N, C-alpha and C positions, 0 to 999 in steps of 0.2 A: 504494500500500500504506500501511497505517496508520502504519508506522514512519517514513514519509517526510513525514508531515503537518507543515504549518507549525507548528501548535500543539505537537506533540510535540517538535519541535526547539527551540521557544522555552522550553518547560518544562525541557527537558534543560539548556539553556544557563543558565537561572536557577538550577537546582539546583547546577550546577558552580560558579557564582559564589558561592552561599551557602556551599558547602564551603570557599571560600577567603576567607571574610569577614574574617579577621584582616589581610589585606593591603589591604583596601578603603580604610581610613583613610589609609594611606600614599599610595596613588594619588590619593585626593581632595586631600590636602594638597599634593601636587606640582601638581595641576591648578589649585588655588586660587593657588598661588605664581606659576605662569607666567601665568595669566589676569590676576591683579592687577598683576603687573609690566608686562605688555604693554599693558593697557587701563585701569589705574588702579583705585582702591578704591571708586569710586561704582557701586553695583550698578545704578542706573537707567540709567547710561551705558555699562555693560560687560556685554553679554549673555552672554559666555563665563563671566565670573565669577559671574553670576547663576545660570547652570546648575550651576556647580561648587558653589555654596552650597546649591542645592536638593538636589544629590546628598549633600552633607554632612548636611543635615537628615534626609534619607531614611535615612541610615546611622546616625542618632542620635549624631552628633558634637556635643559640647558647643559652644555658641555662642562661649564664651570662646576655645576653641581655634581656631575658624574666624577670629575677629577677630585673634587673635595672628598667624596665618599670613598674613592680608591685610596687617597692619602690617609684618610682617617683609619681605614681598615689595615693599612700596612704600617701604622705606627707614626705617621707624620702628623697626626692629629688625634686627640682623645675621642673615644666613642664607646658606645655600648657593645658588649660582647653578646652575640647571638649564637644560639645552639640550634642545630637542625634536628628535628624529631619527626618521625613518620608514625602515623596511626593508621590502623586498618579496621574495617568494620563492614556491616551489612546494612543495606538500605531496604526499600520496599521490595517484597517478594524475594528477599535473599540476594539482591544485587550486590556486587562487590564494590567497595569504595576504599580508596587510598587517600589519605590526607597528609600532605607535606607541610610542615610548619617551620618557622624560624622564630625563636622566642628568647627573651631574656629572663623568663620566669616559667619554667616547665610545669610547676604545680598549677599555676593559673591556666595555662594552655590546655593541659589534659582535662581539667575540670570543665572548661568551656566546650571543648570538642565532645566530651562525653555527654554533656547536657544537651547539645544540639542533636546528637544522635537519638538520645532518649526522648526528647520532646517531640520530634517529628517522625517517630515510627521506626527508627533504626536501632542498631545495637553495635556497641564497640566490640571489636574482636581482639585477639591476642596477636603478637608479632608473628607474621608469616601466615596468618589465617586466610588471607585472600591474595597476597602478593604473587603467588604462583600462577594466578590467572591473568597476569599482565607480563608484558615484555618491555624491558628498558631499551628504547631504540629511537632512531630518528624517524620522523613522520613528516612528509611533504605532501600537501593536498592541493589539488587543482580543481577549479570550477569546471562544470560540464562544458563541453564544446571543443576541447583539445583533441588532437589525433592521438589515439592510443599508441600507434606504432612509433610516432615521433617521441613521445614521452618515454616509452619503454626503451627505445634505442639509446637515447642520451643517458637515461638513468642507469641502465645496466652497464653501459660502457664505462660510466664513472664509478661503478662499484656498488650500486644499490643491491640489496638482498632480494627485493621483490617489487613488482608493480601490480597494483590491484585496480582493475577497472570495475567500478560499481554499476549497478543496473541503471542508476539515474544519470550516468555519464560522468560523475566525479571520478577523478584519478588520484590514487594514493600510492606514493612511493615510500617504501620502507627501507631503512638503512640501519647498519649498526650505529651505535652512538659515536664511535670513533670516526666513521666515514661520513657522518651527517654533513659537515661543512663542505667537504669535497664534492659530494653529490649535489647539494643545494647550489653551490657556486657553478657547477657545470650546467645545471638546468637553467639558472638565471642567465648564464652566459650564452645559452642557446635561445634566449628570448622567451623562455617559459617561466612566467611569474606566478608563484604559488599564492594561494590564499592563506595558508597556514604552513609554517616551517618551524619545527621545534624538536627538541629532544624530550621525549615524553615516556609515560607508562601506558602502553597500548594494550587495550583489552583483547585477549586472544579469543574469547568466546562471548561476544555481545548477546544480551538477552533483550527481546522486544517488550515494550511496555505500552499499554494503551489506557485510555479512559482515566478513571480515578487513580489507578496505580501510577500512571505517568505524572499526573498533577501532584500527587503526594511525594513522589520521588524528587520532583523539581523543587518543592518547598524544602525538603531535607537538604538538598545540595545548596540551595540559596542560603540556608541558615548556616551551613558550615563555611561556605565561601565568604560570608559576611564577617566572620571572626577576624579580628585584627592580625592575629598571629599566623593565619593560614596563607600559604604561598600558592599551593596548587592542589586541586582536587581531581582525582582520576576515578572513573567508574566504568562499568560495563553495560550500562543501560542505554539502549537505542530507543528513544521515546517518540511516540506518535506526537508530532508537534501540533497537530490539530486539537490535542487534548490539553494543551498548556495555555 
């Protein structure tokens, strides 16, 4: 059904993110901070920081603010120390959810995440309870309308693991996390501009949701994503967008 199309779900996710644009800078700053502290300030030698700076540019963050936060993280300015913590749990109908956070107070963060799960019909799980249902990889998605042969030729030649042509015409290129930048740059260099390009946790076995279950699942995801310490939320629900 049309509501379950890959492209409809992608557009819906992007629209929800746009509605929360005010929090994006905060999350990017935290990612820059952790990436710079763990891998150093040299963009050429720190791919995680390079991706974070790319996100900052895409979000129109001033370069002075980017540099300040890199300096702060690498000891040239004082700042808060953030810790990365991953939580796992179950949503509506047993859907798998992974929540990545960055926090300076893990007691506060776990309480807020647990409360959001419980209030909106989910359940917190233990470490490893759902992570096996996801793959850490690069994901590059194109809007319907591109030639499958062209995308596949460029992507596979650049080292992509797979190219998936969805029924609605959307194209999805999957790479290892290590090869993500190489493949993305090759595609862009060939004039193929993706709608989404990121290193992510990709659900291996998506489950379809319709009607009330889809609406309830979206409320749960919104509640989790609205928490200040949450950086990313991954799940395996493919929701009927007509139900939202």
